[in-house]
C-alpha positions as CSV (number, residue, x, y, z in Angstrom):
1,M,-30.7,37.5,-64.6
2,R,-31.4,35.0,-67.4
3,L,-29.1,32.0,-68.0
4,Q,-28.6,29.8,-71.0
5,I,-27.5,26.3,-70.0
6,H,-26.0,23.5,-72.2
7,V,-24.8,20.2,-70.8
8,Q,-23.5,17.2,-72.7
9,L,-22.6,13.9,-71.1
10,D,-21.1,10.8,-72.8
11,Y,-20.4,7.7,-70.7
12,G,-19.8,4.1,-71.5
13,L,-21.5,1.3,-69.6
14,P,-19.8,-2.1,-69.7
15,R,-23.0,-3.8,-68.7
16,V,-26.6,-3.0,-67.9
17,C,-26.6,-0.4,-65.2
18,D,-29.1,1.7,-63.1
19,L,-28.4,5.4,-63.0
20,L,-29.7,8.4,-61.1
21,L,-29.5,11.6,-63.0
22,Q,-30.0,15.1,-61.7
23,I,-28.9,17.9,-64.1
24,E,-32.1,19.9,-64.9
25,A,-32.6,23.3,-63.3
26,A,-35.3,23.0,-60.7
27,A,-38.7,24.5,-61.4
28,I,-39.2,26.4,-58.1
29,P,-40.6,29.9,-57.2
30,E,-37.2,31.6,-57.1
31,Q,-36.4,30.7,-60.8
32,R,-38.5,30.3,-63.9
33,I,-37.7,27.7,-66.6
34,E,-38.4,29.6,-69.9
35,A,-37.3,26.7,-72.1
36,S,-36.0,23.2,-71.5
37,Q,-35.0,20.2,-73.6
38,L,-33.5,16.9,-72.5
39,D,-32.4,14.4,-75.1
40,L,-31.2,11.0,-74.0
41,S,-30.0,7.9,-75.9
42,P,-32.5,5.1,-75.8
43,C,-33.1,3.6,-72.3
44,I,-34.5,0.4,-71.0
45,H,-36.2,2.4,-68.2
46,F,-36.9,6.1,-67.6
47,A,-38.8,7.5,-64.6
48,R,-38.9,10.9,-62.9
49,V,-38.9,11.1,-59.1
50,P,-38.8,14.0,-56.7
51,A,-35.4,15.1,-55.5
52,Q,-34.4,16.1,-51.9
53,D,-37.0,18.3,-50.2
54,H,-38.9,18.3,-53.6
55,I,-36.4,20.8,-55.0
56,G,-35.9,19.6,-58.6
57,E,-36.3,16.1,-59.9
58,R,-34.1,13.1,-60.3
59,I,-34.4,10.7,-63.2
60,W,-34.0,6.9,-62.8
61,L,-32.4,5.3,-65.9
62,R,-31.6,1.8,-66.8
63,K,-29.1,1.7,-69.6
64,E,-26.5,-0.5,-71.4
65,G,-23.8,0.3,-73.9
66,Q,-23.6,4.1,-73.9
67,L,-25.3,7.0,-72.1
68,R,-25.5,10.2,-74.1
69,V,-27.3,13.2,-72.6
70,D,-27.9,16.6,-74.1
71,Y,-29.6,19.2,-71.9
72,R,-30.5,22.7,-72.9
73,A,-32.4,25.3,-70.9
74,V,-33.1,29.0,-70.5
75,V,-33.7,30.0,-66.8
76,S,-34.8,33.3,-65.4
77,I,-33.5,34.0,-61.9
78,E,-36.2,35.8,-59.8
79,R,-34.7,35.2,-56.4
80,I,-35.0,38.0,-53.8
81,V,-31.4,38.7,-52.6
82,R,-30.6,40.0,-49.2
83,D,-27.2,40.5,-47.6
84,P,-26.7,37.5,-45.3
85,A,-24.4,39.4,-43.0
86,T,-27.3,41.5,-41.8
87,L,-29.7,38.6,-41.1
88,P,-30.2,37.0,-37.7
89,A,-29.9,33.3,-37.0
90,L,-32.8,31.6,-35.2
91,P,-31.9,29.7,-32.0
92,P,-32.2,25.9,-32.5
93,H,-35.4,25.6,-30.5
94,R,-37.2,28.0,-32.9
95,L,-36.1,26.4,-36.1
96,P,-38.7,24.9,-38.5
97,G,-38.8,21.1,-38.5
98,E,-37.6,20.9,-42.1
99,T,-34.3,22.6,-41.2
100,V,-33.3,20.3,-38.4
101,Q,-31.6,17.7,-40.6
102,Y,-29.3,20.5,-41.9
103,L,-28.1,21.3,-38.4
104,L,-26.8,17.7,-37.9
105,P,-23.6,16.0,-39.1
106,S,-23.6,14.1,-42.4
107,R,-21.2,11.9,-44.3
108,Y,-19.0,14.7,-45.8
109,C,-19.8,17.3,-43.2
110,P,-18.8,16.0,-39.7
111,S,-19.8,19.2,-38.0
112,H,-19.7,17.7,-34.5
113,Q,-15.9,17.6,-34.8
114,F,-15.6,21.4,-35.4
115,T,-17.6,22.8,-32.5
116,D,-14.5,23.7,-30.4
117,F,-12.8,25.3,-33.5
118,V,-15.9,27.3,-34.4
119,E,-16.4,28.5,-30.8
120,S,-12.8,29.7,-30.5
121,Q,-12.6,31.3,-34.0
122,F,-16.1,32.7,-34.4
123,G,-17.7,32.6,-30.9
124,A,-17.8,36.4,-30.5
125,L,-20.0,36.8,-33.6
126,E,-23.7,36.0,-34.2
127,G,-26.1,35.3,-37.0
128,G,-25.2,36.3,-40.5
129,A,-22.0,38.1,-39.3
130,K,-20.7,34.8,-38.0
131,L,-21.6,33.0,-41.2
132,M,-19.9,35.5,-43.5
133,A,-16.8,35.4,-41.3
134,M,-16.8,31.7,-41.8
135,R,-17.1,32.2,-45.5
136,D,-14.2,34.6,-45.5
137,W,-12.1,32.2,-43.4
138,V,-12.8,29.3,-45.9
139,A,-11.9,31.6,-48.8
140,G,-8.7,32.7,-47.2
141,H,-7.5,29.4,-46.0
142,L,-8.2,27.2,-49.0
143,S,-6.6,27.2,-52.5
144,Y,-8.7,26.2,-55.5
145,V,-6.7,23.3,-57.0
146,P,-8.5,21.1,-59.6
147,G,-7.8,17.4,-59.0
148,S,-6.8,17.9,-55.4
149,S,-9.7,16.0,-53.9
150,H,-11.7,12.9,-54.8
151,S,-15.2,11.4,-54.1
152,E,-14.3,10.4,-50.5
153,T,-12.8,13.7,-49.4
154,N,-14.7,15.2,-46.5
155,A,-14.6,18.5,-44.7
156,I,-11.9,17.3,-42.2
157,D,-9.6,16.4,-45.1
158,T,-10.2,19.8,-46.7
159,F,-9.6,21.6,-43.5
160,H,-6.2,20.0,-43.0
161,G,-5.2,19.9,-46.6
162,G,-5.9,23.5,-47.3
163,Q,-7.1,23.0,-50.9
164,G,-9.9,21.6,-53.0
165,V,-12.6,22.4,-55.6
166,C,-16.0,24.0,-55.2
167,R,-17.4,20.8,-53.7
168,D,-14.8,21.0,-50.9
169,Y,-15.3,24.7,-50.3
170,A,-19.1,24.1,-49.9
171,H,-18.6,21.1,-47.6
172,L,-16.3,23.0,-45.3
173,L,-18.6,26.1,-45.1
174,V,-21.6,23.9,-44.5
175,T,-19.7,22.1,-41.8
176,L,-18.6,25.2,-40.0
177,A,-22.1,26.7,-40.2
178,R,-23.7,23.6,-38.6
179,A,-21.1,23.6,-35.9
180,G,-22.1,27.2,-35.2
181,E,-25.8,26.2,-34.9
182,I,-26.8,27.7,-38.3
183,P,-28.6,25.2,-40.6
184,A,-26.7,24.7,-43.8
185,R,-27.1,22.5,-46.8
186,F,-25.2,21.7,-50.0
187,A,-26.6,23.1,-53.2
188,S,-25.8,22.1,-56.8
189,V,-26.2,25.1,-59.2
190,Y,-25.4,26.5,-62.6
191,A,-23.7,29.8,-62.7
192,P,-21.8,31.9,-65.3
193,G,-18.1,32.7,-64.8
194,V,-17.3,29.4,-63.1
195,N,-13.7,28.4,-64.0
196,P,-13.3,25.6,-65.1
197,P,-16.9,25.5,-66.4
198,D,-18.7,22.7,-64.6
199,F,-21.6,21.8,-62.3
200,H,-21.0,24.2,-59.4
201,A,-21.4,23.6,-55.7
202,V,-22.2,26.2,-53.0
203,A,-23.6,26.3,-49.5
204,E,-27.1,27.3,-48.7
205,V,-27.7,28.7,-45.2
206,F,-30.9,29.4,-43.2
207,L,-30.8,33.0,-41.9
208,G,-33.6,35.4,-41.2
209,G,-36.2,32.6,-41.7
210,E,-35.0,32.0,-45.3
211,W,-32.5,30.1,-47.3
212,H,-29.6,32.0,-48.9
213,L,-26.9,30.7,-51.3
214,V,-23.3,31.5,-50.4
215,D,-20.3,30.7,-52.5
216,A,-17.0,30.5,-50.6
217,T,-15.1,30.2,-53.9
218,G,-16.3,33.7,-54.8
219,M,-17.0,32.6,-58.4
220,A,-20.8,32.9,-58.3
221,K,-23.3,35.4,-57.0
222,E,-26.6,34.5,-55.4
223,A,-28.6,36.5,-58.0
224,E,-26.9,34.6,-60.8
225,M,-27.3,31.0,-59.7
226,A,-29.8,28.5,-61.1
227,K,-30.4,25.8,-58.5
228,I,-30.4,22.2,-59.6
229,G,-30.9,20.6,-56.2
230,I,-30.0,20.5,-52.6
231,G,-28.9,17.9,-50.0
232,R,-27.2,17.2,-46.7
233,D,-23.9,17.1,-48.7
234,S,-22.8,16.2,-52.2
235,G,-23.9,12.5,-51.7
236,D,-27.6,13.7,-51.9
237,V,-27.2,15.8,-55.1
238,A,-24.7,14.2,-57.4
239,F,-25.4,15.0,-61.1
240,L,-24.9,11.3,-61.9
241,T,-24.9,8.3,-59.6
242,A,-24.2,4.9,-61.1
243,F,-25.1,1.6,-59.5
244,G,-22.5,-0.3,-61.5
245,P,-19.4,0.4,-63.6
246,L,-19.2,3.6,-65.6
247,M,-16.6,5.1,-67.9
248,L,-16.3,8.8,-68.8
249,N,-15.9,9.5,-72.5
250,S,-16.6,13.3,-72.4
251,Q,-18.5,15.9,-70.5
252,S,-19.2,19.6,-70.9
253,V,-21.1,22.3,-69.1
254,A,-21.7,25.8,-70.5
255,V,-23.5,28.5,-68.7
256,T,-24.0,31.9,-70.4
257,A,-25.6,35.1,-69.0
258,L,-28.2,36.5,-71.5
259,E,-29.3,40.0,-72.0
260,G,-32.8,41.1,-70.7
């Protein structure tokens, strides 16, 4: 699968502001960057730094006045896809060290508050079968409602509210997986067919000794996602974090599947 990506951001900055930008598809073995171009309005400071777990890069910017970003890329997805439902989960004592942080609660994914629910709802299942039952539960109990959540909404709010956007679906699935002793992290991706078109959020779970992308909204397939970055939850992988006031003028994300 080859994807063509085009992102445009336009924000106003009332005063000098430090910004952390993460919108470029990650250059990692499972996906190949065929072409990439990032155009920015003039900056006071620009520096690239590694992103979480060295998957992708973040960019430190110092700006004033207006931030304009134009990012274009062609990405070839070369990920080996397996059916998560058929894969075993490793017991916690056998997990690689780098997965441990994704077994623990985080700001938007308070998994320690879901252990009783997960045991009662999914306790009879194991491994990938348990994870996919969780995915189906999230898909069946939530309604996709743009504007129904905000930057402070966590998995508890979504669980009780019964609605959200892709970010909320991913947070809830990550939370349930961790409560069921399956390492899970939040992944920011580009994918065709996402409606409305935007940066997309999915869960990534550790099964069978590998990480696998799982979308509880059902809008994106693992073989068609270009990964931007990962984190414990959305706080680690926001496309734009501002350390000061910021005003949105316009924003667009277009992802198209290419032939060949």
